[in-house]
C-alpha positions as CSV (number, residue, x, y, z in Angstrom):
1,M,117.5,145.3,57.5
2,N,116.9,148.8,56.2
3,N,116.1,147.4,52.7
4,I,113.4,145.1,54.2
5,K,111.5,147.8,56.1
6,P,110.1,149.7,53.0
7,W,108.9,146.4,51.6
8,L,107.2,145.4,54.9
9,S,105.6,148.8,54.9
10,A,104.4,148.4,51.3
11,M,102.9,145.0,52.2
12,R,100.7,146.7,54.8
13,L,100.8,143.9,57.3
14,R,98.0,145.4,59.4
15,T,95.6,144.6,56.6
16,L,96.4,140.8,56.7
17,P,94.1,139.8,59.7
18,L,91.1,141.2,57.8
19,S,92.0,139.4,54.7
20,V,92.0,136.0,56.4
21,S,88.7,136.5,58.3
22,G,86.7,134.7,55.6
23,I,89.1,131.8,55.6
24,I,88.5,131.4,59.4
25,I,84.7,131.6,59.1
26,G,84.5,129.2,56.1
27,T,86.9,126.7,57.7
28,C,85.0,126.7,61.0
29,L,81.6,126.2,59.4
30,A,83.1,123.4,57.4
31,A,84.6,121.8,60.5
32,Y,81.2,122.2,62.3
33,N,79.8,120.0,59.5
34,G,82.5,117.5,60.0
35,R,84.8,118.4,57.1
36,F,88.2,119.9,57.9
37,N,91.5,119.6,56.1
38,I,94.5,121.2,57.9
39,F,96.5,121.4,54.6
40,V,93.6,123.1,52.8
41,F,93.4,125.6,55.7
42,I,97.1,126.4,55.6
43,L,97.3,126.8,51.8
44,A,94.1,128.9,51.8
45,L,95.6,131.2,54.4
46,L,98.9,131.5,52.4
47,T,97.0,132.1,49.1
48,T,94.8,134.8,50.7
49,V,97.7,136.5,52.4
50,S,99.6,136.5,49.0
51,L,96.6,138.0,47.3
52,Q,96.3,140.7,49.9
53,I,100.0,141.6,49.6
54,L,99.6,141.6,45.8
55,S,96.7,144.0,46.2
56,N,98.6,146.2,48.6
57,L,101.7,146.4,46.3
58,A,99.5,147.1,43.2
59,N,97.6,149.8,45.2
60,D,100.9,151.4,46.2
61,Y,102.1,151.3,42.5
62,G,98.9,152.5,41.0
63,D,98.4,155.5,43.4
64,G,102.1,156.2,43.4
65,V,102.6,156.6,39.6
66,R,99.3,158.5,39.3
67,G,100.3,161.0,42.0
68,T,97.3,160.2,44.2
69,D,99.7,159.5,47.1
70,N,101.2,163.0,47.7
71,E,102.3,165.2,50.6
72,D,98.7,166.0,51.4
73,R,97.8,162.4,52.0
74,V,96.7,161.4,55.6
75,G,97.8,158.0,57.0
76,P,101.0,156.0,56.6
77,Q,103.4,157.2,53.8
78,R,103.5,154.8,50.9
79,A,106.6,153.2,49.5
80,I,106.7,154.8,46.1
81,Q,105.5,158.1,47.5
82,S,108.4,158.2,49.9
83,G,111.0,157.3,47.2
84,Q,112.2,154.2,49.1
85,I,111.0,151.9,46.4
86,T,111.0,152.9,42.7
87,P,108.0,152.2,40.4
88,E,110.2,149.7,38.5
89,Q,111.1,147.8,41.6
90,M,107.5,147.7,42.7
91,F,106.4,146.4,39.3
92,E,108.9,143.6,39.4
93,A,107.7,142.6,42.9
94,I,104.1,142.6,41.6
95,K,105.0,140.2,38.8
96,K,106.8,137.9,41.2
97,N,103.9,138.0,43.6
98,I,101.5,137.0,40.8
99,L,103.6,133.8,40.2
100,V,103.5,133.0,43.9
101,V,99.7,133.4,44.0
102,I,99.3,131.1,40.9
103,A,101.5,128.5,42.4
104,L,99.7,128.6,45.7
105,T,96.3,128.5,44.0
106,I,97.2,125.4,42.0
107,S,98.6,123.7,45.1
108,L,95.5,124.5,47.0
109,V,93.2,123.1,44.3
110,Y,95.2,119.9,44.0
111,V,95.3,119.3,47.8
112,A,91.5,120.0,48.1
113,F,90.2,118.1,45.1
114,G,93.0,115.9,43.7
115,H,91.9,114.3,40.4
116,Q,88.3,114.5,41.4
117,N,85.6,117.2,41.4
118,L,87.1,118.8,38.3
119,L,84.2,121.2,37.9
120,Y,84.8,122.6,41.4
121,A,88.6,122.6,40.8
122,L,88.1,124.6,37.6
123,L,85.7,127.0,39.5
124,I,88.4,127.7,42.1
125,I,91.1,128.3,39.5
126,V,88.8,130.7,37.6
127,L,88.1,132.5,40.9
128,G,91.8,132.7,41.6
129,G,92.4,134.3,38.2
130,I,89.6,136.8,38.8
131,S,91.0,137.5,42.2
132,I,94.4,138.3,40.7
133,Y,92.8,140.6,38.2
134,A,90.8,142.4,40.9
135,A,93.8,142.8,43.2
136,I,95.8,144.4,40.4
137,N,93.2,146.6,38.8
138,Y,91.9,148.4,41.9
139,T,94.3,151.2,41.1
140,M,96.4,150.0,38.2
141,G,95.6,149.9,34.5
142,D,93.9,152.4,32.2
143,S,90.6,152.4,34.0
144,P,91.0,151.2,37.6
145,Y,87.7,150.3,39.2
146,G,88.9,151.9,42.5
147,Y,88.8,155.3,40.7
148,R,85.2,154.6,39.5
149,A,83.4,154.1,42.8
150,L,83.4,150.3,42.3
151,G,85.8,149.3,45.1
152,D,82.9,148.6,47.5
153,V,81.3,146.1,45.2
154,F,84.5,144.2,44.6
155,V,85.4,144.1,48.4
156,F,81.9,142.8,49.3
157,I,82.2,140.0,46.7
158,F,85.8,139.0,47.3
159,F,86.2,139.5,51.0
160,G,82.7,138.2,51.8
161,F,81.3,135.7,49.4
162,I,84.3,134.3,47.5
163,S,86.4,134.1,50.7
164,V,83.8,132.3,52.9
165,L,82.1,130.3,50.2
166,G,85.3,129.4,48.5
167,T,86.9,128.1,51.7
168,Y,83.8,126.2,52.6
169,L,83.7,124.6,49.2
170,L,87.4,123.6,49.3
171,N,86.8,121.7,52.6
172,T,83.3,120.2,51.9
173,K,83.2,119.9,48.1
174,T,79.7,121.4,48.3
175,I,78.0,124.8,48.4
176,D,75.6,125.2,51.3
177,H,73.1,127.9,52.2
178,I,74.6,128.0,55.7
179,V,77.4,130.2,54.6
180,F,75.4,133.0,52.9
181,L,74.5,135.1,55.9
182,P,78.0,134.9,57.5
183,A,79.5,135.8,54.1
184,T,77.1,138.8,53.8
185,A,78.1,140.0,57.3
186,L,81.8,139.7,56.7
187,G,81.4,141.4,53.3
188,L,79.6,144.4,54.8
189,L,82.2,144.8,57.6
190,S,85.0,144.6,55.0
191,V,83.3,147.3,52.9
192,A,83.1,149.4,56.0
193,V,86.9,149.2,56.4
194,L,87.2,150.4,52.8
195,N,84.6,153.1,53.3
196,L,86.4,154.3,56.5
197,N,89.6,154.6,54.4
198,N,87.8,156.5,51.7
199,M,86.1,158.8,54.2
200,R,89.5,159.7,55.5
201,D,90.9,160.4,52.0
202,R,87.7,161.9,50.5
203,E,88.9,165.4,50.0
204,E,92.3,164.5,48.6
205,D,90.9,161.8,46.4
206,A,88.4,164.3,44.9
207,K,91.3,166.7,44.1
208,V,93.2,164.1,42.1
209,G,90.2,162.6,40.3
210,K,90.0,159.4,42.4
211,I,86.2,159.0,42.5
212,T,85.3,156.7,45.4
213,L,81.8,156.1,46.8
214,A,82.7,158.4,49.7
215,V,83.5,161.2,47.2
216,K,80.2,160.6,45.4
217,L,78.2,160.6,48.6
218,G,79.8,163.5,50.4
219,A,80.7,163.6,54.1
220,E,77.4,163.1,55.8
221,R,75.9,160.5,53.4
222,A,79.2,158.6,53.6
223,K,78.7,158.4,57.3
224,K,75.1,157.2,57.0
225,Y,76.3,154.6,54.5
226,H,78.9,153.5,57.1
227,Y,76.2,153.1,59.7
228,F,74.2,150.9,57.3
229,L,77.2,148.7,56.6
230,I,78.0,148.1,60.3
231,T,74.3,147.6,61.4
232,G,73.6,145.5,58.4
233,A,76.4,143.2,59.3
234,M,75.2,143.0,62.9
235,F,71.7,142.2,61.8
236,S,72.8,139.6,59.2
237,I,74.9,137.6,61.7
238,T,72.3,137.8,64.4
239,M,69.7,136.4,62.1
240,F,72.1,133.6,61.1
241,S,72.6,132.6,64.7
242,I,68.9,132.6,65.3
243,L,68.1,130.5,62.2
244,Y,71.0,128.1,62.8
245,Y,70.9,128.0,66.6
246,V,72.4,125.0,68.3
247,E,74.0,126.1,71.5
248,P,74.3,129.4,73.5
249,Y,77.9,129.5,72.4
250,N,76.6,130.4,68.9
251,F,76.1,133.9,70.2
252,I,79.6,134.5,71.6
253,F,80.2,136.8,68.6
254,L,78.0,139.4,70.4
255,I,81.2,140.3,72.3
256,S,82.4,142.0,69.1
257,F,79.3,144.2,69.0
258,I,80.7,146.2,71.9
259,P,83.7,147.6,70.0
260,L,81.5,148.0,66.9
261,G,79.1,150.1,68.9
262,I,81.9,152.2,70.3
263,H,83.3,152.5,66.8
264,L,79.9,153.9,65.4
265,K,79.9,156.5,68.2
266,R,83.4,157.6,67.3
267,I,82.5,157.8,63.6
268,K,79.4,159.9,64.4
269,N,81.7,162.5,66.1
270,A,84.5,162.2,63.5
271,K,85.2,165.5,61.6
272,Q,88.8,165.4,60.6
273,P,90.7,162.9,58.4
274,Y,92.7,161.7,61.4
275,D,89.5,160.9,63.3
276,F,88.7,158.3,60.6
277,D,92.3,157.1,60.3
278,S,92.5,156.2,64.0
279,Q,89.5,153.9,63.6
280,L,90.9,151.9,60.7
281,K,92.9,149.5,62.8
282,V,90.1,149.3,65.4
283,L,87.5,148.2,62.8
284,A,89.8,145.8,61.0
285,L,90.9,144.0,64.2
286,T,87.3,144.0,65.4
287,T,86.2,142.3,62.2
288,F,89.0,139.7,62.7
289,L,87.8,139.2,66.3
290,F,84.2,138.8,65.0
291,S,85.3,136.0,62.6
292,I,87.1,134.1,65.3
293,L,84.2,134.3,67.8
294,L,81.7,133.4,65.1
295,G,83.7,130.4,64.1
296,V,84.6,129.2,67.6
297,G,80.9,129.6,68.6
298,Y,80.0,126.8,66.2
299,L,82.8,124.5,67.3
300,L,82.0,124.6,71.0
301,Y,79.3,122.1,71.2
């Protein structure tokens, strides 16, 4: 059991609800349009969770071998940083995880498309390959994009658009404009989670040469950027429910605006790294709640 605990910690299980939020939204919108495949849903969840775990392991490895994770770091201690898992063991786990993601992606494509829709099948396979690349190269490689203030762009694209649009496509075999505003909202909230993490680590990241957008912006402008991300997500999804209004249930997601509003107030008053760290779980779980409420709101009719 003691050997399992470091690996569970390295997988960062608390990040998994956020990673599957796009699957929930895309699936619910597809079901609203009369297209739902339970096997596609399960495989999409497994593939996304595997990708998120791959990203977390690669992040632990990349920051660990670079010395970014050190004794000054705020937040949970990482596996390589603690010495409980060696870099060699982590690298082997990353390689095995890549094989799992590839197997799940191929299975997902086959279940969704079979021998038909070859163009869409190829598109999903290509996106799967790009997703593996993005998961690994956030902190690994010679020039990781997470060290060049590009993490926000990748999170917006992958957690927002690829997650929601990809899931919708797998179920419906079509790309529909109905998913663009929800994908935008989820992408903005996901970037806000990353920005919160980067605001927490801003000073230490700057010391070790990890240039995130929060490092570039500075403390106050990073906060303003955070307000923009949250309010932009709230505006996008409100516009979506107005434009695609069917029933009052469509606005049930407004419940999630309550913790989001409280979160913004806490961030306004945040000064120390621990103030930001305490809000990470809150924002991630609120985003997960938002995705469930949004999806359910279009199934209750």
